[in-house]
VEXDREN-2710 file (C-alpha; in Angstrom, 1 decimal):
% VEXDREN-2710
k/r/px/py/pz
1/MET/0.0/0.0/0.0
2/LEU/2.8/2.4/0.9
3/GLY/4.7/1.5/-2.3
4/LEU/1.6/2.1/-4.5
5/LYS/0.9/5.5/-2.9
6/VAL/4.5/6.7/-3.2
7/SER/4.6/5.6/-6.8
8/LEU/1.4/7.4/-7.7
9/MET/2.5/10.6/-6.0
10/GLN/5.8/10.5/-7.8
11/GLN/4.9/9.1/-11.2
12/GLY/1.3/10.4/-11.5
13/LEU/-1.2/8.8/-13.9
14/LYS/-2.4/9.3/-17.4
15/LEU/-6.1/9.4/-18.3
16/SER/-8.1/7.4/-20.8
17/PRO/-10.4/9.5/-23.1
18/ALA/-13.4/8.0/-21.4
19/ALA/-12.0/9.0/-18.0
20/ILE/-11.4/12.6/-19.2
21/SER/-14.9/12.9/-20.5
22/ALA/-16.4/11.5/-17.2
23/LEU/-14.3/13.8/-15.1
24/LYS/-15.1/17.0/-17.0
25/MET/-18.8/16.6/-16.5
26/GLY/-19.4/19.1/-19.2
27/ARG/-17.5/21.8/-17.2
28/GLY/-14.1/21.5/-18.9
29/SER/-12.0/21.4/-15.8
30/PHE/-11.3/18.8/-13.2
31/VAL/-7.8/19.5/-11.9
32/ASP/-7.5/21.7/-8.8
33/ASN/-4.7/24.3/-9.2
34/ASN/-6.1/26.6/-6.6
35/TYR/-4.4/25.6/-3.4
36/TYR/-0.8/24.3/-3.4
37/VAL/1.5/22.2/-5.6
38/THR/0.9/19.0/-3.5
39/THR/-2.8/19.2/-4.3
40/SER/-2.5/20.1/-7.9
41/GLY/-3.8/17.0/-9.6
42/LEU/-6.6/14.5/-9.0
43/ALA/-7.4/13.2/-5.5
44/VAL/-8.6/9.6/-5.6
45/VAL/-9.6/7.1/-2.9
46/ILE/-9.0/3.3/-3.3
47/PRO/-11.7/1.6/-1.2
48/SER/-10.2/-1.9/-1.3
49/LEU/-7.0/-0.6/0.3
50/PHE/-8.6/0.6/3.6
51/ASN/-9.8/3.8/1.9
52/LEU/-6.3/4.9/0.9
53/TRP/-6.4/8.5/-0.3
54/VAL/-3.8/9.8/-2.7
55/ASN/-3.3/13.0/-4.7
56/VAL/-2.0/12.1/-8.1
57/PRO/-0.5/14.5/-10.7
58/ILE/-1.6/14.1/-14.3
59/VAL/1.4/12.8/-16.3
60/LYS/0.8/11.7/-19.9
61/LYS/3.7/9.1/-19.9
62/SER/2.8/7.5/-16.6
63/ARG/2.6/3.7/-16.3
64/PHE/-0.6/4.1/-14.3
65/THR/-3.8/4.7/-16.2
66/LEU/-7.2/5.9/-15.0
67/MET/-9.9/4.1/-16.9
68/PHE/-13.7/4.6/-17.0
69/SER/-16.2/2.0/-18.0
70/ASN/-19.8/1.2/-17.1
71/GLY/-19.9/4.0/-14.6
72/ILE/-16.8/2.8/-12.7
73/PHE/-13.3/4.4/-12.5
74/SER/-10.4/2.0/-12.2
75/LEU/-6.7/2.5/-11.8
76/ARG/-4.6/0.1/-13.9
77/GLN/-0.9/-0.7/-13.9
78/GLY/0.1/-3.8/-15.8
79/ALA/-2.0/-6.7/-14.5
80/GLN/-3.1/-4.7/-11.4
81/VAL/-6.5/-3.1/-11.3
82/PHE/-8.0/-1.1/-8.5
83/GLU/-11.5/0.4/-8.4
84/VAL/-11.1/4.1/-7.4
85/LYS/-13.3/7.0/-6.7
86/PRO/-11.9/10.4/-7.9
87/MET/-12.8/13.7/-6.2
88/LEU/-14.6/15.9/-8.7
89/LEU/-14.2/19.7/-8.4
90/PRO/-17.0/21.2/-6.3
91/GLU/-19.7/23.1/-8.2
92/TYR/-18.8/26.4/-6.4
93/TYR/-15.4/26.4/-8.1
94/PHE/-17.2/27.7/-11.2
95/GLN/-19.4/30.2/-9.4
96/THR/-19.2/33.7/-7.8
97/ASN/-21.0/35.1/-4.7
98/THR/-23.6/37.8/-4.9
99/ALA/-20.9/40.5/-5.0
100/GLY/-19.3/38.8/-8.1
101/LEU/-16.3/37.4/-6.1
102/PRO/-15.2/34.0/-7.2
103/TYR/-15.8/31.5/-4.4
104/ASN/-12.4/29.8/-5.1
105/GLN/-10.6/33.0/-4.2
106/LEU/-12.0/32.6/-0.6
107/MET/-11.7/28.9/-0.2
108/SER/-10.7/25.6/-1.7
109/THR/-12.1/22.1/-1.0
110/GLN/-9.5/19.3/-0.7
111/THR/-11.1/15.9/-0.4
112/ASP/-13.8/16.4/2.4
113/ARG/-12.2/19.6/3.9
114/VAL/-12.8/23.2/2.9
115/ASN/-9.7/25.4/3.3
116/VAL/-10.4/29.1/4.0
117/PHE/-7.9/31.9/3.1
118/PRO/-8.2/35.0/5.2
119/ILE/-4.9/36.4/3.9
120/LEU/-3.9/36.7/0.2
121/GLY/-0.2/36.1/-0.5
122/CYS/2.0/35.8/2.6
123/ALA/4.1/37.9/5.0
124/PHE/6.8/35.1/4.9
125/SER/8.7/34.2/1.8
126/CYS/9.7/30.5/2.0
127/GLN/11.7/29.3/-1.0
128/PHE/9.7/26.1/-1.5
129/CYS/6.3/27.9/-1.5
130/PRO/5.2/30.1/-4.5
131/LEU/2.6/32.0/-2.5
132/SER/4.5/35.2/-1.7
133/TYR/6.2/35.1/-5.2
134/THR/3.1/34.8/-7.3
135/GLN/0.4/36.6/-5.3
136/ASP/0.3/40.1/-3.9
137/TYR/-0.2/40.4/-0.2
138/GLY/-3.6/41.6/1.1
139/THR/-6.5/40.9/3.4
140/ASN/-9.4/39.2/1.8
141/VAL/-13.0/40.1/2.9
142/ASP/-15.2/40.4/6.0
143/VAL/-16.4/37.6/8.3
144/GLU/-19.9/37.5/6.9
145/THR/-18.7/36.9/3.3
146/TYR/-16.6/33.9/4.6
147/VAL/-19.5/32.5/6.6
148/LYS/-21.8/32.6/3.5
149/ALA/-19.1/31.1/1.3
150/ILE/-18.5/28.2/3.8
151/ARG/-22.2/27.5/4.0
152/ARG/-22.1/27.2/0.2
153/ALA/-19.2/24.7/0.4
154/PHE/-21.0/22.5/2.9
155/LYS/-24.1/22.4/0.6
156/ASP/-22.2/21.8/-2.6
157/ARG/-24.1/19.4/-4.9
158/VAL/-21.1/17.8/-6.5
159/PHE/-18.7/17.5/-3.5
160/PRO/-19.9/18.9/-0.2
161/ALA/-17.3/19.5/2.5
162/ARG/-17.5/17.9/6.0
163/HIS/-15.0/19.9/8.0
164/LEU/-13.0/23.1/7.8
165/GLN/-9.5/24.5/8.1
166/ILE/-8.5/28.1/8.3
167/THR/-5.2/28.4/6.5
168/GLY/-3.5/30.5/3.8
169/GLY/-0.7/33.1/4.1
170/VAL/0.8/34.4/7.3
171/PRO/-0.6/37.8/8.2
172/ARG/1.5/40.9/8.9
173/ARG/1.5/42.2/12.4
174/GLU/-0.9/45.1/11.5
175/ASP/-3.4/42.5/10.3
176/PHE/-3.4/40.3/13.4
177/GLU/-6.7/41.8/14.7
178/TYR/-8.4/41.3/11.3
179/TYR/-7.2/37.6/11.2
180/GLN/-8.4/37.0/14.8
181/LYS/-11.8/38.4/13.9
182/ILE/-12.1/36.1/10.9
183/ILE/-11.2/33.1/13.0
184/GLU/-13.6/33.9/15.9
185/GLY/-16.4/34.8/13.5
186/ILE/-16.1/31.4/11.7
187/LEU/-15.9/29.5/15.0
188/LYS/-19.0/31.2/16.3
189/ALA/-20.9/30.6/13.1
190/PHE/-20.2/26.8/12.9
191/PRO/-20.2/25.4/16.4
192/LYS/-20.9/21.9/15.3
193/VAL/-18.3/21.7/12.5
194/PRO/-14.8/20.4/13.3
195/ILE/-12.5/23.4/12.6
196/ASP/-8.7/23.4/12.5
197/ILE/-6.2/26.3/12.0
198/MET/-3.0/25.9/10.0
199/MET/-0.8/28.8/10.8
200/ALA/2.6/29.9/12.1
201/PRO/2.4/30.2/15.9
202/ILE/3.6/33.8/16.0
203/PRO/3.4/35.3/19.5
204/GLY/0.3/37.4/19.8
205/LEU/-1.5/35.9/16.8
206/LEU/-3.5/33.0/18.2
207/ASN/-5.2/32.8/21.6
208/LEU/-5.7/29.0/21.8
209/ASN/-7.5/29.1/25.2
210/LYS/-10.1/31.5/23.8
211/MET/-10.5/29.6/20.6
212/LYS/-10.9/26.3/22.4
213/ARG/-13.8/27.9/24.3
214/LEU/-15.3/28.8/20.9
215/GLY/-15.0/25.2/19.7
216/LEU/-11.6/25.0/18.0
217/ASN/-10.9/21.4/17.1
218/GLY/-7.1/21.4/16.4
219/VAL/-4.1/23.2/15.0
220/ALA/-1.2/22.6/12.6
221/PHE/2.0/24.4/13.4
222/ASN/4.3/23.3/10.5
223/LEU/8.0/23.3/11.4
224/GLU/8.7/22.1/7.8
225/ILE/12.5/22.0/8.2
226/TYR/14.3/20.8/11.3
227/ASN/17.9/21.6/10.6
228/GLN/18.4/25.2/11.6
229/GLU/21.0/26.0/8.9
230/VAL/18.8/24.7/6.2
231/ALA/15.7/26.4/7.7
232/LYS/17.6/29.7/7.8
233/ARG/18.4/29.4/4.1
234/TYR/15.0/28.2/2.8
235/CYS/12.5/30.0/5.2
236/PRO/14.4/32.9/6.8
237/GLN/11.4/34.8/8.2
238/LYS/10.1/31.6/9.9
239/TYR/13.5/31.0/11.3
240/ALA/14.0/34.6/12.5
241/SER/10.6/35.0/14.1
242/LEU/10.2/31.6/15.7
243/GLY/13.0/29.2/15.0
244/ARG/12.9/25.5/15.9
245/ARG/12.7/26.2/19.7
246/GLY/9.7/28.5/19.2
247/TYR/7.8/26.0/17.1
248/LEU/8.4/23.1/19.5
249/ALA/7.4/25.2/22.5
250/ALA/4.2/26.2/20.7
251/LEU/3.4/22.6/19.8
252/LYS/3.8/21.5/23.5
253/GLU/1.6/24.3/24.7
254/ALA/-1.0/23.5/22.1
255/VAL/-1.1/19.9/23.2
256/ASN/-1.5/20.9/26.8
257/ILE/-4.5/23.1/25.8
258/LEU/-6.2/21.1/23.1
259/GLY/-5.2/17.6/24.0
260/PRO/-3.5/14.7/22.2
261/GLY/-4.5/13.9/18.6
262/ARG/-5.5/17.6/17.9
263/VAL/-2.1/19.1/17.2
264/ARG/0.2/18.3/14.3
265/SER/3.3/19.7/12.6
266/LEU/4.5/19.1/9.0
267/LEU/8.0/18.3/7.9
268/LEU/9.1/18.5/4.3
269/VAL/10.9/15.4/3.1
270/GLY/13.8/16.0/0.6
271/LEU/15.2/19.4/1.6
272/GLU/17.5/18.3/4.4
273/PRO/19.4/15.1/5.1
274/ILE/17.1/12.2/6.1
275/GLN/18.5/12.0/9.6
276/GLU/17.6/15.6/10.2
277/THR/14.1/15.0/9.2
278/LEU/13.9/12.0/11.5
279/ARG/15.3/14.1/14.3
280/GLY/12.4/16.5/13.6
281/VAL/9.9/13.6/13.8
282/SER/11.3/12.7/17.3
283/ALA/11.3/16.3/18.5
284/ILE/7.6/16.8/17.4
285/ALA/6.6/13.5/18.8
286/LYS/8.2/14.4/22.2
287/THR/5.8/17.4/22.5
288/GLY/2.9/15.1/22.1
289/ALA/2.0/16.4/18.7
290/ASP/1.5/14.3/15.5
291/PRO/4.3/14.7/12.9
292/VAL/3.2/14.9/9.3
293/LEU/5.5/14.0/6.4
294/SER/5.1/15.9/3.1
295/PRO/7.3/15.0/0.2
296/PHE/8.9/18.0/-1.3
297/ILE/7.5/18.8/-4.8
298/PRO/9.0/21.6/-6.7
299/ALA/6.4/24.4/-7.1
300/LYS/6.2/26.5/-10.2
301/GLY/7.0/30.1/-9.4
302/SER/9.1/29.3/-6.3
303/PRO/12.9/29.7/-6.1
304/LEU/13.1/25.9/-5.8
305/GLU/11.0/25.1/-8.8
306/ARG/14.0/23.3/-10.5
307/LYS/15.1/21.3/-7.5
308/LEU/14.6/17.6/-7.8
309/PRO/12.1/15.9/-5.6
310/PRO/13.1/13.0/-3.2
311/SER/13.3/9.5/-4.6
312/GLN/10.7/6.8/-4.0
313/LYS/13.3/4.8/-2.1
314/LEU/14.0/7.7/0.2
315/LEU/10.3/8.4/0.9
316/ARG/9.7/4.7/1.8
317/GLU/12.7/4.7/4.1
318/VAL/11.6/7.9/5.9
319/TYR/8.1/6.7/6.4
320/LEU/9.2/3.4/7.9
321/LYS/11.7/4.9/10.3
322/ALA/9.3/7.7/11.2
323/ARG/6.6/5.2/11.9
324/SER/8.8/3.4/14.5
325/ILE/9.4/6.8/16.2
326/THR/5.8/7.8/16.4
327/ASP/4.8/4.3/17.7
328/ARG/7.4/4.7/20.4
329/TYR/6.0/8.0/21.6
330/LYS/2.4/6.9/21.2
331/VAL/1.5/9.5/18.6
332/GLN/0.6/9.0/15.0
333/LEU/1.9/10.1/11.6
334/GLY/-0.8/12.6/10.7
335/PRO/-3.1/13.8/9.6
336/ARG/-5.5/11.4/11.4
337/CYS/-8.3/12.3/9.0
338/LEU/-8.0/9.7/6.2
339/PRO/-9.1/11.9/3.3
340/CYS/-6.7/14.6/4.5
341/GLN/-3.8/12.2/4.0
342/HIS/-4.1/12.4/0.3
343/ASN/-1.0/14.7/-0.2
344/THR/1.1/13.4/2.7
345/LEU/3.4/10.4/3.3
346/SER/0.9/8.5/5.4
347/ILE/-1.4/5.5/5.0
348/PRO/-4.4/4.3/7.1
349/TYR/-3.3/2.9/10.5
END
């Protein structure tokens, strides 16, 4: 199962003409390029493999082929055939709100989770992420506009969302109050929906005790690179404002406030030596948080767009060694939500 997922993530798949026609549904587009490079492709679930989710790039020369026949999608590689269910783009991706603002400027649905973007661009410029290089910085819109958009995502006829994550770019300090109002407004509007926040834990930005009282489900504070010299080179603002010590302290505090299983931190695999990544897994696990492994994929528009991704052999090795670490500390390789594992180096436990 791990080998198949790694192969699909690295090699992608090609599409038969029948599959292309079925995926388009008359709308002309079925690949999500709205969120991040690791989600730019087609998300599919393989029910026979314990509902294994994987995000697969579209590659014309792949040895994997997506077929469609008699109303069923299947993934084929040689003699192997797996029935799969692809995630179709939500209907709202092709719509605007009453003010004429495209819904997909406010949010993006990945598998069963809608991601909300209060900040356009990013105050940080990490070399592996194109956000600050390809999009001007700015605040988006008011709370009520987000609330209406999120309701639209949960009622989508093609692919309705089931839970929510507030994410996107890091705000500048002068926009902290705006960002906090957006978070609190969304938490108050959806008390029965599991809501997570993925953000840099900058001092003064997030009041976890208050957000917990408002119903916050969990947080993701992504360390991304453990080695401090590599971090200083690839994500200088993160290193300068928080550093490794700041991230680990924030993770420990978050676990104390929210509890185990509700805090996670992502590490990029392929930008630092494998032993440094594994030290990062250990350090995160010691805080009680769940480590998340994300294979580095070069993003167009970023300074690292020409850097080679890690090999399949390295990814398998990192996963197996990381799994032994998390088992020892009694945490999990996250995310724990199975559909949300589609673009990470994780498989169902």
